[in-house]
C-alpha positions as semicolon CSV with decimal commas, in nm:
position;residue;x (nm);y (nm);z (nm)
1;M;-0,208;2,677;-1,741
2;R;-0,476;2,576;-1,490
3;S;-0,206;2,508;-1,233
4;M;-0,051;2,848;-1,290
5;L;-0,391;3,022;-1,259
6;S;-0,464;2,827;-0,947
7;R;-0,135;2,925;-0,793
8;S;-0,191;3,288;-0,894
9;A;-0,536;3,288;-0,735
10;V;-0,404;3,136;-0,414
11;L;-0,122;3,387;-0,406
12;S;-0,369;3,675;-0,452
13;V;-0,583;3,547;-0,165
14;L;-0,279;3,515;0,060
15;V;-0,162;3,868;-0,026
16;A;-0,509;4,010;0,044
17;A;-0,537;3,820;0,370
18;T;-0,193;3,941;0,475
19;A;-0,287;4,304;0,397
20;V;-0,609;4,278;0,595
21;G;-0,428;4,114;0,884
22;A;-0,161;4,385;0,881
23;A;-0,427;4,658;0,885
24;W;-0,601;4,502;1,186
25;A;-0,266;4,451;1,358
26;A;-0,181;4,819;1,305
27;A;-0,519;4,932;1,442
28;P;-0,659;4,671;1,683
29;A;-1,021;4,669;1,791
30;I;-1,065;4,849;2,124
31;G;-1,442;4,846;2,178
32;I;-1,794;4,881;2,044
33;A;-1,995;5,192;1,954
34;T;-2,374;5,182;1,972
35;T;-2,659;5,425;1,907
36;R;-3,030;5,423;1,835
37;G;-2,977;5,631;1,522
38;D;-2,716;5,671;1,252
39;F;-2,359;5,781;1,310
40;Q;-2,025;5,768;1,131
41;I;-1,706;5,581;1,201
42;D;-1,406;5,686;0,993
43;R;-1,639;5,881;0,761
44;T;-1,852;5,571;0,694
45;S;-2,221;5,579;0,792
46;V;-2,334;5,296;1,018
47;S;-2,643;5,230;1,229
48;G;-2,702;5,031;1,542
49;N;-2,350;4,934;1,646
50;A;-1,998;4,893;1,512
51;T;-1,649;4,794;1,615
52;I;-1,411;5,073;1,716
53;L;-1,048;5,047;1,610
54;D;-0,765;5,226;1,790
55;G;-0,776;5,576;1,641
56;S;-1,126;5,556;1,492
57;L;-1,301;5,885;1,421
58;V;-1,656;5,877;1,560
59;E;-1,913;6,138;1,455
60;T;-2,260;6,146;1,604
61;G;-2,585;6,293;1,478
62;R;-2,896;6,373;1,676
63;S;-2,886;6,058;1,888
64;G;-2,537;6,064;2,036
65;S;-2,346;5,741;2,084
66;E;-2,220;5,509;2,356
67;L;-1,866;5,373;2,329
68;R;-1,770;5,073;2,538
69;L;-1,399;5,004;2,546
70;Y;-1,282;4,654;2,620
71;E;-1,069;4,769;2,916
72;G;-1,382;4,887;3,097
73;T;-1,401;5,259;3,017
74;G;-1,732;5,394;2,892
75;V;-1,757;5,706;2,675
76;R;-2,083;5,883;2,593
77;L;-2,065;6,120;2,299
78;G;-2,340;6,381;2,290
79;E;-2,534;6,474;1,979
80;D;-2,343;6,648;1,699
81;S;-2,011;6,547;1,853
82;R;-1,689;6,432;1,691
83;G;-1,387;6,265;1,844
84;Q;-1,097;6,033;1,767
85;V;-1,099;5,737;2,005
86;F;-0,786;5,563;2,128
87;R;-0,737;5,291;2,384
88;N;-0,628;5,533;2,657
89;R;-0,754;5,873;2,539
90;L;-1,017;6,060;2,341
91;V;-0,939;6,359;2,120
92;L;-1,264;6,558;2,136
93;E;-1,292;6,789;1,836
94;Q;-1,655;6,898;1,867
95;G;-1,951;6,865;2,100
96;S;-1,944;6,693;2,437
97;A;-1,833;6,368;2,595
98;Q;-1,879;6,197;2,927
99;V;-1,615;5,949;3,038
100;N;-1,667;5,683;3,303
101;A;-1,309;5,575;3,364
102;R;-1,239;5,237;3,513
103;K;-0,859;5,257;3,500
104;G;-0,815;5,625;3,421
105;Y;-0,863;5,795;3,085
106;A;-0,747;6,117;2,917
107;I;-0,947;6,356;2,700
108;D;-0,768;6,605;2,476
109;A;-0,975;6,910;2,381
110;A;-0,849;7,228;2,211
111;G;-0,497;7,187;2,349
112;L;-0,604;7,093;2,703
113;E;-0,568;6,751;2,861
114;V;-0,840;6,636;3,100
115;Q;-0,731;6,339;3,309
116;A;-1,005;6,134;3,472
117;A;-0,870;5,929;3,762
118;P;-0,957;5,559;3,798
119;S;-1,320;5,498;3,900
120;S;-1,415;5,858;3,817
121;A;-1,656;6,024;3,574
122;A;-1,600;6,353;3,392
123;Q;-1,785;6,553;3,131
124;I;-1,612;6,775;2,874
125;S;-1,773;7,017;2,630
126;V;-1,611;7,211;2,348
127;A;-1,785;7,546;2,335
128;S;-1,730;7,840;2,102
129;Q;-1,427;8,069;2,089
130;G;-1,182;7,826;2,250
131;R;-1,386;7,772;2,565
132;I;-1,374;7,426;2,725
133;E;-1,607;7,326;3,007
134;V;-1,512;7,043;3,243
135;A;-1,730;6,891;3,514
136;A;-1,634;6,624;3,766
137;I;-1,936;6,401;3,810
138;S;-1,755;6,169;4,049
139;G;-1,395;6,128;4,156
140;A;-1,103;6,361;4,091
141;V;-1,039;6,527;3,755
142;Q;-0,722;6,715;3,660
143;V;-0,685;6,963;3,374
144;K;-0,345;7,051;3,223
145;N;-0,232;7,270;2,936
146;G;-0,033;7,151;2,637
147;T;0,300;7,176;2,823
148;G;0,180;6,976;3,123
149;V;0,116;7,265;3,364
150;L;-0,162;7,178;3,607
151;L;-0,445;7,426;3,554
152;A;-0,710;7,290;3,788
153;Q;-0,820;7,015;4,021
154;V;-1,192;6,981;3,959
155;L;-1,368;6,842;4,265
156;P;-1,671;6,608;4,242
157;G;-1,990;6,800;4,174
158;R;-1,808;7,109;4,046
159;A;-1,760;7,247;3,695
160;L;-1,499;7,487;3,558
161;A;-1,466;7,674;3,230
162;F;-1,130;7,719;3,055
163;S;-1,071;7,994;2,799
164;L;-0,760;7,966;2,588
165;Q;-0,591;8,291;2,499
166;E;-0,495;8,394;2,149
167;S;-0,140;8,322;2,039
168;G;0,119;8,573;2,155
169;A;0,269;8,669;2,487
170;A;0,116;8,473;2,773
171;P;-0,075;8,687;3,024
172;P;0,062;8,702;3,380
173;E;-0,053;8,448;3,634
174;R;-0,340;8,560;3,856
175;V;-0,441;8,346;4,152
176;T;-0,651;8,414;4,461
177;G;-0,639;8,242;4,798
178;V;-0,518;8,253;5,157
179;V;-0,140;8,278;5,191
180;T;0,022;8,023;5,421
181;E;0,380;7,961;5,531
182;R;0,569;7,640;5,604
183;N;0,942;7,596;5,662
184;G;1,018;7,933;5,507
185;H;0,812;7,867;5,194
186;Y;0,493;8,056;5,106
187;F;0,193;7,892;4,946
188;L;-0,148;7,976;4,809
189;T;-0,425;7,740;4,701
190;D;-0,635;7,911;4,438
191;Q;-1,003;7,924;4,530
192;T;-1,132;7,858;4,181
193;A;-0,884;7,613;4,031
194;G;-0,794;7,428;4,351
195;V;-0,425;7,438;4,253
196;R;-0,163;7,494;4,524
197;V;0,131;7,710;4,413
198;E;0,449;7,824;4,583
199;L;0,495;8,201;4,594
200;V;0,840;8,354;4,555
201;G;0,894;8,723;4,625
202;S;0,967;8,984;4,889
203;D;0,763;9,076;5,197
204;L;0,537;8,771;5,165
205;G;0,539;8,715;5,541
206;K;0,303;9,008;5,597
207;L;0,043;8,837;5,374
208;V;0,020;8,514;5,574
209;G;-0,337;8,445;5,686
210;K;-0,489;8,697;5,443
211;L;-0,702;8,639;5,135
212;V;-0,490;8,782;4,855
213;E;-0,501;8,818;4,478
214;V;-0,151;8,756;4,343
215;T;-0,020;8,856;4,000
216;G;0,304;8,703;3,884
217;T;0,490;8,490;3,633
218;L;0,501;8,113;3,611
219;D;0,855;7,981;3,667
220;T;0,861;7,651;3,478
221;A;1,234;7,605;3,544
222;A;1,198;7,614;3,924
223;T;1,121;7,307;4,133
224;P;0,833;7,381;4,371
225;A;0,836;7,277;4,735
226;P;0,652;6,955;4,819
227;S;0,271;6,976;4,785
228;A;0,288;7,267;4,536
229;A;0,213;7,224;4,165
230;H;0,442;7,502;4,041
231;V;0,621;7,824;4,133
232;V;0,487;8,177;4,080
233;N;0,727;8,472;4,097
234;V;0,519;8,746;4,257
235;I;0,489;9,080;4,076
236;D;0,200;9,239;4,264
237;T;-0,043;9,152;4,542
238;R;-0,382;9,284;4,650
239;V;-0,528;9,202;4,991
240;I;-0,897;9,127;4,946
241;V;-1,004;9,066;5,301
242;Q;-0,865;8,979;5,643
243;G;-0,985;8,939;5,997
244;P;-1,340;8,822;6,084
245;K;-1,459;8,818;5,722
246;L;-1,180;8,588;5,608
247;A;-1,358;8,256;5,664
248;R;-1,663;8,358;5,461
249;A;-1,454;8,499;5,176
250;A;-1,221;8,199;5,169
251;A;-1,523;7,972;5,132
252;G;-1,594;8,134;4,796
253;S;-1,877;8,376;4,874
254;G;-1,896;8,728;4,738
255;H;-1,732;8,861;4,424
256;V;-1,394;8,695;4,463
257;L;-1,459;8,408;4,220
258;S;-1,631;8,609;3,950
259;R;-1,318;8,744;3,779
260;G;-1,165;8,407;3,709
261;V;-0,797;8,330;3,747
262;I;-0,511;8,281;3,502
263;I;-0,287;7,978;3,529
264;G;-0,047;7,865;3,259
265;G;-0,186;8,125;3,019
266;V;-0,542;7,990;3,051
267;V;-0,833;8,173;3,213
268;V;-1,011;7,946;3,462
269;A;-1,356;8,040;3,589
270;A;-1,642;7,876;3,772
271;G;-1,875;7,691;3,535
272;G;-2,231;7,572;3,547
273;T;-2,350;7,230;3,653
274;A;-2,321;6,978;3,371
275;A;-2,610;6,742;3,309
276;A;-2,505;6,383;3,250
277;I;-2,529;6,261;2,891
278;A;-2,796;5,991;2,886
279;W;-2,713;5,642;2,763
280;T;-2,871;5,580;2,426
281;T;-2,886;5,202;2,458
282;S;-2,958;4,931;2,711
283;D;-2,694;4,778;2,932
284;T;-2,683;4,457;2,735
285;T;-2,383;4,405;2,514
286;P;-2,489;4,448;2,151
287;S;-2,387;4,237;1,860
288;V;-2,145;4,396;1,615
289;S;-2,276;4,497;1,274
290;R;-1,948;4,603;1,122
């Protein structure tokens, strides 16, 4: 009897150990979260610091939290923020996050994908009514919609706001910039979004060298000419300015940028300057309490 109980106990321990090992294998540790206050990981309250597993849900309170991933990326979650953390991306559901990407890192927010290039830093905030604000603190930051259409190239020191439209028919594209021509192809780099598109339509030659607002449709089936992100079939054009005033207008002065543009069904407008989320802990690596 004692032998049978002993074997049963050993078997139970082995089964439990195997289950725990399988759970850790399915969701490996990817970093450490720290804060000066309390926060939650996977709906469990912790304080100080804790291990982050691949796919962990992190929810901050008033103190915010610092996430240090083992591959070198640092993520700062602002106060009252919530996000699911993976090895190569963060799904930001609420609040704000700042990413210091060592090897590149993606942030998904409300159907948009923000891609921080290697050695860059970006800040993303989920505002009300489907508005997402993205700031490039350093390095290049790209923003795409859910189907992979490039919406913006955010330059260092700039911030843009993205407003998702309600479900239904997508609004027409609306971009503004100086029309150029090369090898029979016509291009426009939008002033606000920094995205270069190829224009397809009639009588485009007369627009070359002019600052123009173009309304059209996004042709996702067409292959754009080299250097262009996508193709816009032109429906209507409006010349904003030409001649001596062109240089000043093309630099972004005046009312040109105030309307915002529409790319891939998303309204893109100039945003404010984002303040960096302060680190909540020292630079020393903390011990793990979980």
